Residue, then its C-alpha position, 0 to 999 in steps of 0.5 A: m313345753f315338752k309335755s304340751a308338745v307330746k300331748f299335741l302330737v299324741k292327739d293328732s297322731a291318734i286322729y290321723g292314725i285312725a285313718g292310717a290304721v283303718n287303711k292298713l288294717l283293711a288291707v291286712f284283712t284282705v290279705p288272707i283272702v287275696v293270697r288264698v284266691l290268687t296263686k303265689e305267682e299271681f300275687g307276685i304279679t299284682s305287687t310288681v305291677i302296682g309297685l312299678s306304677t305309683f311313682f308316676v304320681g310325682f310327675i303330676m303333683l310336682g311337689m305342690d303339696s310341699s309348696i302349699a304347706r311351706w307357704f301356708f305357714d310362711n305368712e305369720t297372719d292367718d289370712i284366709d284369702y292368702k291361703k286360698k291363693i296358695t292352694s289354688i296356684g298349686f292346684f292349677i299347676q297340677l292340672i297343667s302337669l296332668l295334661f302334659c303327662l297324659i299326652g306323653f303317656y299316650f305316645l310312650q306307654d309301650f316303650i315305658g312299660g317294656l322298659l320297666l317290665d322286661g318286655n313281658i306283654e302280660l305284665i305290661n297290659y296289667w300295668k296299663l290298666y293300673m296306670f288309670s289310677i295315677p291321676a286320681t291318686a295325685f288329686l286324692l293326695f292333694s285334697n288329703n294334704l290340704f285337709k292335713w295342713t288346714f287341720q280339717r281332720n273330719k274331712y281327712l278321715i272321710i276321704a282316707i277311710g272312705n277310699a280304703v273301705s271302698t277299695v277293699s270292698l271292691t277288691l272282695i267283690f271282684l275276687l269272690i263274686y266275679n272271680m276276676n283275680i288279678y284284674g279285680v285286685i288292680l281294677a278296685p283301686v282304680l275305681s275307688s281312687s277316681i271316685f274319692s279324688l272327686i269327692g276330696i276336691y269337692l270337700g276342699r272347694d272352699y280353698l279353691t278360687t280363680k280370683n287373684i291367683w295369676d301371680v307368676k312370681l309366686a307360682k315360680e317360687m312355689l315351683i322352684y321350692g316344690l320341684p325337688f320334692a317332686g323328684i323326691m316323691i318320684i324317686g321315693f315311690f320308685l325306691p321300693s320298686v327297684d328291688r322288683l326290677f332286679l328280682i324279676r330278672f333273677v327269681d320267679m313270680e312265686s318268690i316275689g309273692e313271698y317277698s311281697v308278703a314280707l313287705k305287707i306285714s312289715g309295712l304295718l309299721y307304717l301305721i305308727v310312722n305315717a300317723f306321727q309324720i302327719s302330725f309332726g310336720p305341722y307342729a314342727f313348722s309352728v314351733w321351730k323358731k322357739p329357742e327350746a325347739k332344738e332340744l325338744f325335737g331331740k327328746i321327741m326323736t329319742l322317744y319316737f325311735t324307741l317306740i317304733i323300733s320296739v314295735g318292730v321287735f314285737f313284730v319279729i317275735f310274733g312274726d310266724l304267727a302273723i304270717s300264718v294267720f294273714a298269709g298261710e304257712k306256705y309263706l313262712p319262709a318270708l319270716k327271715l326277711l322281717p327283721i331287716l325290713l322292719i329296722g330299715i323302715s324304723i331308720k328311714s322314718l327318722a327322716e322327719f327329724s334328719s331333714l328339719g334343717i334342710n326344710w328350715s333353710k328352704k334349700t330343698y335341692y339338698n333333698i333331691f341330692v340326698t335322695i338321688i344318692e340313696f337311689l344310686i346306693l340302692i341300685l348298687f347294692n341290689f346289683l351286688l347282692t340280689e343276684r347272689f342272695t335274691l330276696m335277702g339281698a334285696s332286703l339288705s339293700i333297702l336297709i343299707s340305702n335307708l341308713f345312708y339316707i338318714l346319715i347324710t341328711f342329718y349331716i347336711s341339716n345340722k349345718f342349718y338347724k342342729i337338733k340335739v340328738d342323743i346318739k348314744r341312746i339311739a345307738g343303744i336302742l338299735i343294738i338291743a333290737l338287732l340282738i333280739d332279732y338275731l336270737v329270734l331268727l336262731e329258731i329258739n324255743s317259742y316260749l323262750k322267744y316270747i320271754l325275751i320281751i321282758p329283758y328287752t323292755f327292762v334294758i330299753h327302759r334303762i337306756v331311754l329314761s334318765k335316773e331322774q325320770r325313772i324315779e319320777i315315774l316310780n313315785y307317780v305309780k306309788i302315789k296312784s297305788q296308794k290312792k287306790 
């Protein structure tokens, strides 16, 4: 079963990874242009405005993406009418929520903007413009989640890649032809997400109906299940922006621009993380009742963490090259932030495994409880570290809060659904990665730095694979070489 599971996940990860890869790669493609057209200060402004806006999506979605996914697989029969009913209830709940959000924002926009952006009028005006993208983003996510859970891969790719290409194209047009600078970077996603949210709803119309959807009991159950996830989404989207709330008060926008470049480059790791998460969710729900599933999840987790942490190590080794190419040598000071940010992302990506038990029990209020703890820990360490250590303090705060999140969710989940985690191997992988990152930051000879890949690969190979697995692989290679 392990081999078939890996085969399924690799296939789906590759398909969904195409969308994520195109999205990220197109964004990366625009970075050299954007950072050269905009000043460091302007780049810092755009990242701050966008970062302090996206969390409002959660107020519209109300966790309906998670509710729809959970109820889809709750019915053991493949009843299409039931699935249409579930999808439509979630959709209309989002519409009602959008109406209330629009009314609230109309009256409170100046107050909220002033609170988030320290009363900076220029930033508040940019923020108000970008907020037009939030309703569109909510329904864009709705359609993509629908395509994901119904395994409509082609439609998912059309919307995800189409929106990415459109956003990048509009950004370049606004920057290079119309010289719109900050306004161009902000307006492009507003227009693109608005267009593709409508296309997404149209493509998903087969799952939307007005028949037999006024099931108050079911709608209430979906809301109760989904609201904790809404809280998680709100806090989750806001978490990456907490650092901006502190940095904006302690450093200038040029420094925030450097910090944003480090986040952009380390964020490339999400190419793998997002692709895996998209495919792992439906797969986990479909097999977690099988007796061998707990051991299976543990093996997949070890394999996945090895891959994700290793990619992070390679990012660090080639970090100076990546920064020079995509942002320019003036951003090289951001290199020292990459190891911390990449390890933080790798650790947090284990949430797919650490929250399995919570999702299994349907006691999703634990998710919001742990996310609130993570949020408070992040604020605490930003308060303790950011003023004194500035950018490094903000990066360390992210790493520490991510580590606490994973440890706490594993502790709670194991009470309901305990997967067999090989702690020694996971810890060994992490320690080796930290050692390599430390050696790279010592600014050793560049050739010696690249040579570190060899001992790292050998040690990881010894840690991850058992003796039997290593022998099996070696015999397989020998057989293949003899055939040639």
